[in-house]
MIDOSE-1310 file (N, C-alpha, C; in nm, 2 decimals, decimal comma, always signed):
residues 100
mvte	-4,46/-0,01/-16,84/-4,34/-0,07/-16,90/-4,30/-0,20/-16,81; -4,26/-0,30/-16,89/-4,22/-0,41/-16,82/-4,08/-0,38/-16,74; -4,07/-0,47/-16,62/-3,95/-0,44/-16,54/-3,84/-0,54/-16,57; -3,71/-0,53/-16,52/-3,60/-0,61/-16,54/-3,66/-0,74/-16,46
qqvr	-3,72/-0,71/-16,35/-3,76/-0,85/-16,28/-3,85/-0,93/-16,36; -3,94/-0,87/-16,43/-4,04/-0,94/-16,49/-3,97/-1,02/-16,62; -3,87/-0,96/-16,66/-3,79/-1,01/-16,78/-3,71/-1,14/-16,71; -3,65/-1,13/-16,60/-3,58/-1,23/-16,55/-3,67/-1,35/-16,51
ealc	-3,78/-1,32/-16,46/-3,87/-1,41/-16,43/-3,93/-1,49/-16,56; -3,93/-1,42/-16,68/-3,98/-1,49/-16,79/-3,85/-1,57/-16,85; -3,73/-1,52/-16,83/-3,63/-1,60/-16,88/-3,60/-1,72/-16,78; -3,65/-1,73/-16,67/-3,63/-1,84/-16,59/-3,71/-1,96/-16,64
rvld	-3,80/-1,94/-16,74/-3,87/-2,05/-16,80/-3,80/-2,09/-16,91; -3,68/-2,04/-16,95/-3,60/-2,09/-17,06/-3,49/-2,20/-16,99; -3,50/-2,32/-17,03/-3,41/-2,42/-16,97/-3,30/-2,45/-17,08; -3,18/-2,47/-17,03/-3,08/-2,54/-17,12/-3,11/-2,70/-17,11
pevg	-3,15/-2,74/-17,22/-3,19/-2,89/-17,22/-3,08/-2,99/-17,19; -2,96/-2,94/-17,21/-2,85/-3,05/-17,18/-2,82/-3,04/-17,02; -2,86/-2,93/-16,94/-2,83/-2,94/-16,81/-2,97/-2,94/-16,74; -3,07/-2,89/-16,79/-3,20/-2,90/-16,72/-3,22/-2,78/-16,62
enii	-3,15/-2,67/-16,64/-3,16/-2,57/-16,55/-3,18/-2,44/-16,64; -3,24/-2,34/-16,57/-3,28/-2,23/-16,65/-3,15/-2,14/-16,66; -3,16/-2,05/-16,78/-3,05/-1,97/-16,82/-3,01/-1,85/-16,73; -3,10/-1,81/-16,63/-3,08/-1,71/-16,53/-2,98/-1,77/-16,44
elgl	-3,02/-1,89/-16,36/-2,94/-1,97/-16,26/-2,81/-2,01/-16,32; -2,80/-2,06/-16,46/-2,69/-2,08/-16,52/-2,58/-1,95/-16,54; -2,64/-1,84/-16,53/-2,55/-1,73/-16,55/-2,53/-1,69/-16,70; -2,61/-1,76/-16,79/-2,60/-1,72/-16,93/-2,64/-1,58/-16,98
vygi	-2,73/-1,52/-16,90/-2,78/-1,37/-16,93/-2,67/-1,27/-16,88; -2,61/-1,19/-16,95/-2,53/-1,09/-16,91/-2,58/-0,96/-16,90; -2,69/-0,93/-16,97/-2,75/-0,80/-16,96/-2,90/-0,80/-17,00; -2,96/-0,70/-16,93/-3,10/-0,68/-16,98/-3,12/-0,53/-17,00
eidq	-3,17/-0,50/-17,11/-3,19/-0,33/-17,14/-3,34/-0,32/-17,19; -3,40/-0,23/-17,12/-3,55/-0,20/-17,15/-3,56/-0,06/-17,17; -3,63/-0,02/-17,28/-3,67/+0,11/-17,32/-3,80/+0,11/-17,40; -3,84/+0,22/-17,43/-3,98/+0,21/-17,50/-3,99/+0,15/-17,63
rrla	-3,86/+0,15/-17,70/-3,85/+0,07/-17,82/-3,83/-0,07/-17,82; -3,76/-0,13/-17,72/-3,70/-0,26/-17,73/-3,69/-0,33/-17,59; -3,69/-0,46/-17,60/-3,65/-0,54/-17,48/-3,53/-0,62/-17,53; -3,41/-0,59/-17,47/-3,29/-0,65/-17,53/-3,21/-0,72/-17,43
vtmt	-3,18/-0,85/-17,46/-3,10/-0,93/-17,36/-2,96/-0,97/-17,44; -2,85/-0,95/-17,37/-2,72/-1,00/-17,41/-2,69/-1,12/-17,31; -2,66/-1,22/-17,40/-2,64/-1,35/-17,34/-2,53/-1,43/-17,40; -2,49/-1,54/-17,35/-2,39/-1,63/-17,39/-2,43/-1,77/-17,39
mtsp	-2,35/-1,87/-17,43/-2,39/-2,01/-17,40/-2,28/-2,07/-17,33; -2,28/-2,19/-17,28/-2,18/-2,25/-17,20/-2,05/-2,27/-17,28; -2,08/-2,28/-17,42/-1,95/-2,30/-17,51/-2,00/-2,26/-17,65; -1,91/-2,20/-17,73/-1,95/-2,17/-17,86/-2,01/-2,29/-17,94
scpm	-1,97/-2,41/-17,91/-2,01/-2,52/-17,99/-2,15/-2,58/-17,93; -2,22/-2,51/-17,85/-2,33/-2,56/-17,77/-2,44/-2,60/-17,89; -2,48/-2,74/-17,89/-2,57/-2,78/-18,00/-2,71/-2,73/-17,99; -2,75/-2,68/-17,85/-2,87/-2,62/-17,85/-2,89/-2,47/-17,85
gdwi	-2,78/-2,40/-17,88/-2,76/-2,26/-17,88/-2,87/-2,19/-17,95; -2,91/-2,23/-18,09/-3,01/-2,16/-18,17/-3,14/-2,19/-18,12; -3,16/-2,29/-18,04/-3,30/-2,34/-17,98/-3,32/-2,25/-17,86; -3,21/-2,24/-17,78/-3,21/-2,15/-17,65/-3,24/-2,00/-17,69
rqqv	-3,18/-1,96/-17,79/-3,18/-1,81/-17,83/-3,32/-1,80/-17,88; -3,39/-1,88/-17,96/-3,51/-1,87/-17,99/-3,63/-1,88/-17,88; -3,60/-1,95/-17,78/-3,68/-1,96/-17,66/-3,68/-1,82/-17,59; -3,56/-1,77/-17,57/-3,53/-1,63/-17,52/-3,61/-1,53/-17,60
atel	-3,61/-1,53/-17,73/-3,69/-1,43/-17,81/-3,83/-1,45/-17,79; -3,87/-1,57/-17,79/-4,01/-1,60/-17,78/-4,07/-1,53/-17,63; -4,00/-1,56/-17,53/-4,03/-1,50/-17,39/-4,02/-1,36/-17,40; -3,92/-1,29/-17,47/-3,93/-1,15/-17,48/-4,04/-1,10/-17,55
ealc	-4,07/-1,15/-17,67/-4,17/-1,10/-17,74/-4,32/-1,11/-17,67; -4,33/-1,20/-17,58/-4,45/-1,21/-17,50/-4,47/-1,09/-17,42; -4,35/-1,03/-17,37/-4,35/-0,92/-17,28/-4,36/-0,79/-17,35; -4,33/-0,78/-17,47/-4,33/-0,65/-17,55/-4,46/-0,59/-17,55
rdgq	-4,45/-0,46/-17,54/-4,58/-0,37/-17,53/-4,56/-0,26/-17,63; -4,66/-0,21/-17,69/-4,68/-0,09/-17,77/-4,56/-0,08/-17,87; -4,54/-0,17/-17,95/-4,45/-0,17/-18,05/-4,31/-0,20/-18,02; -4,28/-0,23/-17,89/-4,14/-0,28/-17,86/-4,11/-0,39/-17,94
raev	-3,97/-0,41/-17,96/-3,92/-0,52/-18,03/-3,83/-0,61/-17,93; -3,83/-0,74/-17,95/-3,74/-0,82/-17,88/-3,60/-0,83/-17,95; -3,49/-0,81/-17,87/-3,36/-0,84/-17,93/-3,27/-0,93/-17,85; -3,21/-1,03/-17,90/-3,12/-1,12/-17,82/-3,00/-1,12/-17,90
elvw	-2,89/-1,06/-17,82/-2,76/-1,07/-17,87/-2,67/-1,16/-17,80; -2,60/-1,25/-17,89/-2,52/-1,37/-17,85/-2,38/-1,30/-17,84; -2,31/-1,32/-17,72/-2,18/-1,27/-17,71/-2,09/-1,39/-17,65; -1,95/-1,38/-17,68/-1,86/-1,48/-17,64/-1,77/-1,43/-17,54
qpaw	-1,76/-1,29/-17,52/-1,67/-1,23/-17,42/-1,76/-1,16/-17,32; -1,74/-1,17/-17,20/-1,65/-1,27/-17,13/-1,71/-1,41/-17,15; -1,60/-1,51/-17,16/-1,64/-1,64/-17,17/-1,72/-1,69/-17,05; -1,81/-1,78/-17,07/-1,89/-1,84/-16,95/-1,81/-1,93/-16,88
gper	-1,83/-1,94/-16,76/-1,76/-2,04/-16,67/-1,86/-2,07/-16,55; -1,83/-2,17/-16,48/-1,92/-2,22/-16,37/-1,93/-2,11/-16,26; -1,83/-2,03/-16,25/-1,84/-1,93/-16,15/-1,96/-1,83/-16,17; -2,02/-1,83/-16,30/-2,12/-1,73/-16,33/-2,26/-1,80/-16,29
mspa	-2,27/-1,92/-16,26/-2,38/-1,98/-16,20/-2,43/-1,93/-16,06; -2,54/-1,93/-16,03/-2,60/-1,89/-15,90/-2,53/-1,98/-15,80; -2,51/-1,93/-15,68/-2,45/-2,02/-15,56/-2,55/-2,14/-15,55; -2,67/-2,11/-15,55/-2,77/-2,22/-15,53/-2,76/-2,34/-15,62
lrar	-2,73/-2,30/-15,76/-2,73/-2,39/-15,87/-2,59/-2,45/-15,85; -2,48/-2,39/-15,81/-2,35/-2,45/-15,79/-2,37/-2,57/-15,69; -2,43/-2,53/-15,58/-2,45/-2,62/-15,46/-2,54/-2,74/-15,51; -2,65/-2,72/-15,58/-2,72/-2,84/-15,63/-2,65/-2,94/-15,72
lgwe	-2,55/-2,87/-15,79/-2,48/-2,96/-15,90/-2,34/-3,01/-15,83; -2,31/-2,97/-15,70/-2,20/-3,02/-15,64/-2,07/-2,94/-15,68; -2,08/-2,82/-15,73/-1,97/-2,74/-15,79/-1,93/-2,63/-15,69; -1,93/-2,66/-15,56/-1,89/-2,55/-15,47/-1,74/-2,56/-15,44
């Protein structure tokens, strides 16, 4: 079975095109659930009006689908609570962007 680390590594390939950084470092991924039936990600966007939201969500689904095994299905749930804020970014990304 796929591991959470493998899912995180796959999701690092999904970039927010407006920022040019991956969704893991940005802190957009709130949760990962793995069982024999599904690979599920709960995530958000930097704002509800994110113009690239649908595209990012599809990229996440594509990465998850590539990891699915033995009939698992990929699920991406978009949530707005808790609201995203720059404090959710990794310390390394905040430093690179000068948001310390």
